[in-house]
C-alpha positions as CSV (number, residue, x, y, z in Angstrom):
1,M,28.5,-61.7,-24.5
2,T,28.1,-58.5,-26.6
3,R,25.3,-60.0,-28.5
4,E,23.5,-60.9,-25.0
5,I,23.8,-57.5,-23.8
6,S,22.5,-56.0,-27.2
7,I,19.4,-58.5,-26.9
8,K,18.7,-57.4,-23.5
9,V,19.0,-53.7,-24.3
10,K,16.6,-54.1,-27.2
11,R,14.1,-56.0,-25.0
12,K,14.3,-53.3,-22.6
13,F,13.8,-50.6,-25.0
14,N,10.8,-52.6,-26.7
15,Q,9.4,-52.9,-23.1
16,L,9.7,-49.2,-22.4
17,M,8.4,-48.1,-25.7
18,H,5.4,-50.4,-25.2
19,N,4.8,-49.2,-21.7
20,Q,1.8,-46.8,-21.8
21,A,3.0,-44.7,-19.0
22,T,6.2,-44.0,-21.1
23,A,4.2,-41.9,-23.4
24,G,2.7,-40.1,-20.6
25,V,5.8,-39.1,-18.9
26,L,7.3,-38.0,-22.4
27,L,4.3,-35.7,-22.9
28,I,4.8,-34.0,-19.5
29,I,8.4,-33.6,-19.8
30,S,8.0,-32.3,-23.5
31,T,5.3,-30.0,-22.2
32,V,7.7,-28.4,-19.2
33,V,10.6,-28.1,-21.8
34,A,8.1,-26.2,-24.3
35,L,6.8,-24.0,-21.6
36,I,10.4,-23.1,-20.4
37,W,11.7,-22.6,-23.9
38,A,8.8,-20.4,-24.8
39,N,8.4,-18.3,-21.7
40,W,11.9,-18.1,-20.2
41,G,14.2,-19.0,-23.2
42,D,14.6,-17.5,-26.5
43,S,11.0,-17.2,-27.7
44,H,11.7,-16.4,-31.2
45,S,13.8,-19.5,-31.8
46,Y,10.8,-21.6,-30.3
47,H,8.4,-19.7,-32.7
48,D,10.9,-20.3,-35.6
49,F,11.4,-24.1,-34.9
50,W,7.7,-24.9,-35.2
51,H,7.4,-22.9,-38.3
52,K,10.4,-24.3,-39.7
53,N,9.4,-25.6,-43.4
54,L,10.0,-29.4,-43.8
55,F,8.6,-29.8,-47.4
56,R,5.8,-28.8,-49.6
57,F,3.8,-30.3,-52.4
58,G,1.4,-29.0,-55.1
59,E,2.1,-25.9,-57.4
60,Q,1.8,-22.5,-56.2
61,G,-2.1,-21.6,-56.0
62,Q,-5.2,-23.6,-54.9
63,F,-3.5,-26.9,-54.4
64,F,-0.1,-25.6,-52.7
65,Y,0.6,-26.6,-49.2
66,N,3.6,-25.7,-47.2
67,V,4.3,-28.0,-44.5
68,N,6.1,-27.0,-41.5
69,I,6.5,-28.9,-38.1
70,H,3.3,-27.1,-36.6
71,H,1.5,-28.4,-39.6
72,F,3.0,-31.7,-39.5
73,V,2.1,-32.4,-35.9
74,N,-1.5,-30.8,-35.9
75,D,-2.5,-32.1,-39.2
76,F,-0.8,-35.3,-39.6
77,L,0.4,-37.0,-36.3
78,M,-2.9,-35.7,-34.3
79,A,-4.8,-37.2,-36.9
80,I,-3.1,-40.7,-36.6
81,F,-3.6,-40.3,-32.9
82,F,-7.5,-39.4,-33.2
83,F,-7.5,-42.5,-35.6
84,M,-6.0,-44.9,-33.0
85,T,-8.3,-43.2,-30.4
86,G,-11.3,-43.5,-32.7
87,L,-10.5,-47.2,-32.9
88,E,-10.6,-47.7,-29.2
89,I,-14.1,-46.0,-29.0
90,K,-15.7,-48.0,-31.8
91,R,-14.3,-51.3,-29.9
92,E,-16.1,-49.9,-26.7
93,I,-19.3,-49.2,-28.8
94,K,-19.2,-52.6,-30.4
95,A,-18.8,-54.8,-27.4
96,G,-17.7,-52.6,-24.4
97,E,-18.3,-50.1,-22.0
98,L,-20.2,-48.1,-24.5
99,S,-22.2,-50.9,-26.1
100,S,-25.7,-49.4,-25.2
101,F,-27.3,-46.1,-25.0
102,K,-27.8,-46.1,-21.4
103,K,-23.9,-46.7,-21.2
104,A,-22.8,-44.0,-23.8
105,V,-25.3,-41.2,-22.6
106,V,-23.4,-40.4,-19.5
107,P,-19.9,-39.4,-21.4
108,L,-22.1,-37.8,-24.0
109,S,-23.9,-35.7,-21.7
110,A,-20.8,-34.8,-19.9
111,A,-19.0,-33.8,-23.1
112,I,-22.1,-31.2,-23.8
113,G,-21.8,-30.0,-20.6
114,G,-18.1,-29.5,-20.7
115,M,-18.5,-27.6,-23.8
116,V,-21.6,-25.3,-23.0
117,V,-20.6,-24.7,-19.4
118,P,-17.2,-23.3,-20.1
119,A,-18.5,-21.2,-23.0
120,L,-21.2,-19.7,-20.9
121,I,-18.7,-18.8,-18.1
122,F,-16.3,-17.2,-20.7
123,V,-19.4,-15.3,-22.0
124,A,-20.6,-14.0,-18.7
125,F,-17.1,-12.6,-17.9
126,N,-16.5,-11.1,-21.4
127,F,-20.0,-9.8,-22.1
128,G,-20.1,-6.5,-23.9
129,N,-16.5,-6.7,-24.8
130,D,-14.9,-7.7,-28.1
131,S,-13.2,-10.5,-26.4
132,V,-16.5,-12.1,-26.2
133,S,-16.0,-13.6,-29.6
134,G,-13.6,-16.2,-28.2
135,W,-16.2,-18.0,-26.2
136,G,-15.4,-21.2,-28.5
137,V,-11.6,-21.2,-27.2
138,P,-12.4,-22.9,-23.6
139,M,-14.8,-25.6,-24.9
140,A,-12.0,-28.4,-26.0
141,T,-10.7,-30.9,-23.8
142,D,-7.1,-31.9,-24.5
143,I,-7.3,-35.4,-24.9
144,A,-3.7,-36.0,-25.3
145,F,-3.0,-34.7,-22.0
146,S,-5.9,-36.4,-20.4
147,L,-4.9,-39.8,-21.8
148,G,-1.4,-39.1,-21.0
149,I,-2.2,-38.7,-17.4
150,L,-4.1,-41.8,-17.1
151,A,-1.3,-43.7,-18.9
152,I,1.0,-42.7,-15.9
153,L,-1.4,-43.6,-13.3
154,G,-1.7,-47.0,-15.2
155,T,-3.9,-49.8,-13.4
156,R,-4.7,-47.6,-10.6
157,V,-7.3,-46.2,-12.7
158,P,-10.3,-48.4,-13.5
159,L,-11.0,-49.4,-17.0
160,S,-14.4,-48.0,-17.1
161,L,-13.1,-44.6,-16.1
162,K,-10.6,-44.5,-18.8
163,I,-13.3,-45.3,-21.3
164,F,-15.5,-42.6,-19.9
165,L,-12.6,-40.0,-20.3
166,T,-11.7,-41.0,-23.5
167,A,-15.3,-41.0,-25.0
168,L,-15.9,-37.6,-23.3
169,A,-12.7,-36.0,-24.6
170,I,-13.6,-37.4,-28.2
171,A,-17.0,-35.9,-28.3
172,D,-15.7,-32.7,-26.6
173,D,-13.0,-32.3,-29.2
174,I,-15.3,-33.1,-32.3
175,G,-17.9,-30.6,-30.8
176,A,-15.0,-27.9,-30.5
177,V,-13.6,-28.7,-34.0
178,L,-16.9,-28.4,-35.5
179,V,-17.5,-24.8,-33.6
180,I,-14.1,-23.7,-34.9
181,A,-15.1,-25.0,-38.4
182,I,-18.4,-23.2,-38.4
183,F,-17.8,-20.1,-36.4
184,Y,-14.1,-19.1,-36.7
185,T,-13.0,-20.7,-40.1
186,E,-12.7,-17.8,-42.3
187,Q,-13.1,-19.8,-45.6
188,I,-14.0,-23.6,-46.0
189,V,-13.4,-25.2,-49.5
190,K,-16.5,-26.6,-50.3
191,V,-15.3,-28.8,-53.1
192,E,-12.6,-30.4,-50.9
193,L,-15.2,-30.9,-48.1
194,L,-17.6,-32.6,-50.8
195,S,-14.6,-34.7,-51.7
196,A,-13.9,-35.7,-47.9
197,V,-17.7,-36.7,-47.4
198,I,-17.6,-38.8,-50.6
199,G,-14.6,-40.6,-49.5
200,I,-16.2,-41.3,-46.0
201,A,-19.2,-42.6,-47.9
202,V,-17.2,-45.0,-50.1
203,L,-15.6,-46.3,-46.7
204,V,-19.0,-46.9,-45.1
205,I,-20.4,-48.6,-48.1
206,A,-17.1,-50.8,-48.4
207,N,-17.7,-51.6,-44.6
208,F,-21.3,-52.8,-45.3
209,A,-20.0,-54.7,-48.6
210,G,-17.8,-56.7,-46.2
211,I,-14.6,-55.4,-47.7
212,R,-11.9,-56.1,-45.0
213,N,-8.6,-55.2,-46.7
214,R,-7.1,-52.7,-44.6
215,N,-4.7,-51.2,-47.3
216,F,-8.0,-50.2,-49.2
217,Y,-9.1,-48.1,-45.8
218,Y,-5.7,-46.6,-45.6
219,V,-5.6,-45.6,-49.3
220,V,-8.9,-44.1,-49.2
221,G,-8.8,-42.6,-45.9
222,I,-5.5,-40.8,-46.5
223,L,-6.0,-39.9,-50.3
224,A,-9.5,-39.1,-50.4
225,V,-10.4,-38.2,-46.7
226,W,-7.5,-36.8,-45.1
227,V,-6.0,-34.8,-48.1
228,S,-9.5,-33.3,-48.6
229,F,-9.7,-32.2,-45.0
230,V,-6.4,-30.6,-45.1
231,Y,-7.4,-28.8,-48.2
232,S,-10.8,-28.0,-47.1
233,G,-9.9,-25.7,-43.9
234,V,-11.5,-28.0,-41.4
235,H,-9.1,-29.6,-38.7
236,A,-7.7,-33.0,-40.1
237,T,-8.1,-34.8,-37.0
238,I,-12.0,-35.1,-37.8
239,A,-10.6,-37.2,-40.7
240,G,-8.9,-39.6,-38.4
241,I,-11.9,-40.3,-36.3
242,L,-14.3,-40.7,-39.0
243,V,-12.2,-43.1,-41.0
244,A,-11.7,-44.9,-37.7
245,F,-15.5,-45.5,-37.4
246,T,-15.7,-46.8,-40.7
247,V,-13.0,-49.6,-40.3
248,P,-14.8,-53.1,-40.1
249,A,-14.8,-54.3,-36.5
250,D,-17.3,-57.2,-36.8
251,T,-16.2,-61.0,-36.3
252,L,-15.5,-63.2,-39.5
253,I,-18.2,-65.5,-38.1
254,D,-21.5,-64.8,-36.0
255,T,-21.8,-66.1,-32.3
256,R,-24.1,-69.0,-33.1
257,T,-21.5,-70.4,-35.8
258,Y,-18.7,-69.8,-33.5
259,V,-20.7,-72.1,-30.7
260,K,-21.6,-74.8,-33.3
261,K,-17.9,-75.0,-34.6
262,T,-16.6,-75.2,-31.0
263,E,-19.0,-77.8,-30.1
264,I,-17.9,-80.0,-32.8
265,L,-14.4,-79.5,-32.1
266,I,-14.9,-80.4,-28.3
267,D,-16.8,-83.7,-29.3
268,R,-14.0,-84.6,-31.5
269,L,-11.7,-84.5,-28.5
């Protein structure tokens, strides 16, 4: 009896964890809790929580990195999130809603408009003031919240709309991160940035060479690309997107070979 209950509980838990709506609900709940904590609770404890040191690696100096909860979420977990989202976008580019230029131009145009128009509005309201330098702040689309809301709505939202918003949000976020890197980052470490570019080039070459060992992409993607981005001063989420786009997504056999083999198997029946 106890074993049956345990199995049912595990099954329900797995169903809950694999339900996309669960992630959206948790995101909304966490946001509400954070807003209450930061604004009506003890705001100092909220700040201290996010800057609580978890661990550090490297010696004091150029390669020293002190990791707190804020860094862990922004530089690591968000990089994984963008990696997974990048894989979704690549799938749609290869054989989906973004497989042609005509299909892709709409979300890209919307992303450009979503960056330029808010920046222009900000400049218009702050022109002549020192605050005008913050024109890059309203450019980004919060992709996590966007996808979280879509997950809650579930099947009530058409797949094409989900793909459109995902592509728009990713393009928008990439543009916003590049703006921050170019116009707002005080110092970009060129050596580490070059190392990241070399790592990406290695992954691209490996893709074209037909290397399909996923551990190879994990190791190079983490050690050569992600770590380099972390030290370079450019936001590490860019590493997640770029590595995702280098992962092989082609089938092992081409369409003609697949059709011929299928016909042979059918004839044998």
